[in-house]
N, C-alpha and C positions, 0 to 999 in steps of 0.2 A: 869744891876746889880750892884749894889755898894758894894764894898768891904771894909769891916772894916779894918782900919790901927791903928798901933801904932807908936808914934814919936821914933825913935833911933837916936841918935846924930843930931837931927834936920830935919831928913828925914821920910817921911812916908813909912812905912814898912807893907806889908801886910804878916800876919804870914801864915805859911804853912798850918795850918788847915783851915784857911779861902779861901786859892787857891784850896785846894783839895775840899771843899764844892761846890766852884763855879765850878769846872770841873764836877763834878758830877751833878750838876745842868743842864749844857750845854750838857754834854755827858753822858747820864745813861746807854748806851750801850757801854761804853769805858773802857778802863783799864789803870792801872798804874803799871809799872813793876820796881822794885827796886833790885839793887844787890849792895853787898859791893865788890868794886874792887881792894882795897889795904887798907893797914894800918899798923900801929905799935902800941905799947904801948902808950895809951892816944891820939890817931888820926885815923880816919877813913875817907876813900874816899869812896864815894857814886856814884852810877850813876842812874838816874829815866829816864824812857822813858814814854810817854803818848801815847796812842792810841785813836783815838776818837770813834773807833768802835772795837769790839772784832774780827771782821774778818780782820781788816788791818793788813798786814804782816810787814809793815814798821812803824816806830813810827812818829808821827806828830812833836814830838819835843822830844829831850834828853838833859838832863843836868848833868854835873859831878861837884861836890863839895867836899871840905874836911872841916873837922872842928877838931880842937884840944879841948881835954878837959879843962874846965876852962878858954877858951881863949877869950870869949866875954859876953856881956851882956845877950845875949840870953841862954846861957847855964852855968849857975853858978855850978850846981850839978852833970850833967853828960852829956854826947855827945848828941847833937841833930844833925839832918841832915837838911840843908838848901839847897833846891834843886831849881835851875833857869833853865830858858830856855834860 
């Protein structure tokens, strides 16, 4: 499966929506659990956990990321959450 990328500061970046589509294609019985674990005015800390199957008790991968409002090219108008493994 080839993922569509965009160029950000000279590097190929796969947008979150593309990664999520790929996940569902590979693991149609999986799940993605997200939660806000912290933050303050204009900043948020998120945690995302992916499970390859609904029956899995432990996640296959977990990522924690933070984003500040207006801090990058990706989020000019509002907070977006970038989640990495």
